[in-house]
C-alpha positions in Angstrom: 30.3 -8.5 -15.0 31.6 -8.9 -11.5 31.1 -12.2 -9.6 30.2 -10.1 -6.6 26.9 -9.3 -8.3 25.7 -12.8 -7.5 27.6 -13.3 -4.2 26.4 -10.7 -1.7 28.7 -9.8 1.2 28.2 -11.8 4.3 27.8 -8.9 6.7 24.2 -9.4 7.7 23.0 -9.1 11.2 20.6 -11.4 12.9 17.6 -12.2 10.7 15.0 -11.1 13.3 16.7 -7.6 13.7 16.7 -7.2 9.9 13.0 -8.0 9.6 12.2 -5.7 12.5 14.1 -2.9 10.7 12.2 -3.6 7.4 8.8 -3.6 9.2 9.7 -0.3 11.0 10.6 1.2 7.7 7.3 0.1 6.2 5.4 1.4 9.1 7.2 4.7 9.0 6.4 5.1 5.2 2.8 4.3 5.8 2.4 6.7 8.7 3.8 9.5 6.5 1.4 8.4 3.7 -1.6 8.6 6.1 -0.8 12.2 7.0 -0.2 13.1 3.4 3.5 13.9 3.9 5.2 13.4 0.5 8.6 14.4 1.7 8.2 12.2 4.7 7.4 9.3 2.5 10.4 9.9 0.3 12.6 9.8 3.5 11.7 6.1 3.8 12.7 5.3 0.1 16.0 4.5 -1.4 16.9 6.1 -4.8 16.9 5.2 -7.5 13.5 3.8 -6.4 11.9 1.1 -8.6 8.2 0.5 -9.0 7.0 -2.5 -11.0 3.3 -1.8 -11.7 1.9 -4.7 -13.7 4.5 -5.1 -16.4 5.4 -1.4 -16.4 8.7 -0.5 -14.9 9.0 3.0 -13.3 12.3 4.3 -11.9 12.4 7.4 -9.7 16.0 8.7 -9.7 15.3 11.2 -7.0 12.7 12.3 -4.4 9.7 14.4 -5.2 8.2 12.4 -8.0 4.6 12.4 -6.7 2.6 15.4 -7.6 1.5 17.8 -4.8 -2.1 16.9 -5.7 -1.6 13.1 -5.3 -3.5 12.8 -2.0 -6.3 15.3 -2.9 -6.9 13.3 -6.1 -6.8 9.9 -4.3 -9.4 11.2 -1.7 -11.6 12.9 -4.4 -11.6 9.9 -6.7 -11.9 7.1 -4.1 -12.9 8.5 -0.7 -9.6 7.4 0.7 -8.7 8.6 4.2 -6.3 6.0 5.6 -4.2 2.9 4.6 -3.9 0.0 7.0 -1.7 -3.2 6.9 -3.4 -6.6 7.2 -0.1 -8.5 6.7 3.7 -7.7 6.6 5.5 -11.0 6.0 9.2 -11.5 5.3 9.5 -14.0 2.6 13.2 -13.7 1.9 15.9 -12.3 4.1 19.5 -11.8 2.8 22.4 -9.6 3.7 21.0 -6.0 4.1 17.8 -6.9 2.1 14.3 -8.1 3.1 11.7 -9.1 0.7 8.3 -8.3 2.2 4.9 -9.6 1.2 2.5 -6.8 2.3 -1.3 -6.8 2.2 -3.0 -3.5 2.9 -6.4 -1.8 2.5 -7.3 1.7 1.6 -10.1 2.8 3.8 -12.7 5.6 4.0 -13.0 7.9 7.0 -15.7 5.6 8.6 -13.2 2.6 8.4 -15.0 0.9 5.4 -12.6 -0.7 2.9 -12.3 0.8 -0.5 -9.8 -1.7 -1.9 -7.3 -4.3 -0.7 -3.8 -4.8 -2.3 -1.2 -7.5 -2.1 2.3 -6.4 -3.1 6.0 -7.4 -2.8 8.2 -4.7 -1.5 12.0 -5.0 -1.1 13.6 -3.1 1.7 17.4 -2.6 1.7 19.9 -1.3 4.2 22.2 1.3 2.3 24.8 3.3 4.1 23.4 2.2 7.4 19.8 3.2 6.7 16.8 1.0 5.8 14.6 2.2 3.0 12.1 0.8 0.5 14.0 0.1 -2.8 11.4 -1.6 -4.9 7.7 -2.0 -4.9 5.9 -4.5 -7.1 2.1 -4.1 -7.6 
């Protein structure tokens, strides 16, 4: 195992710029989510993309893993119309990586809240592009 695994390169930019880039990535992803744009959402992810749901680990090796019916089912089952952030807080910033504590709600068309969620998302800069690498629910 390489020692570099535990010693990231020291080529990070100013912390505020990295956090702003990570927040812009989250906002872009959620704007695509809210207009039901699966390909647009994938454009804000890095692959392989990791999802830790409870204790279950899911790895998407490539884009296109959500079924075309995802949003229709979400709306039909819950009444979902929009997702809104209540919090986007950087809790750890390191070279080319920002760990974000996000709190968001899933809302009905009238704005009433269906559910609230607190997650940890990790946003990384790979090949000059910021993308969501890991989501933990």
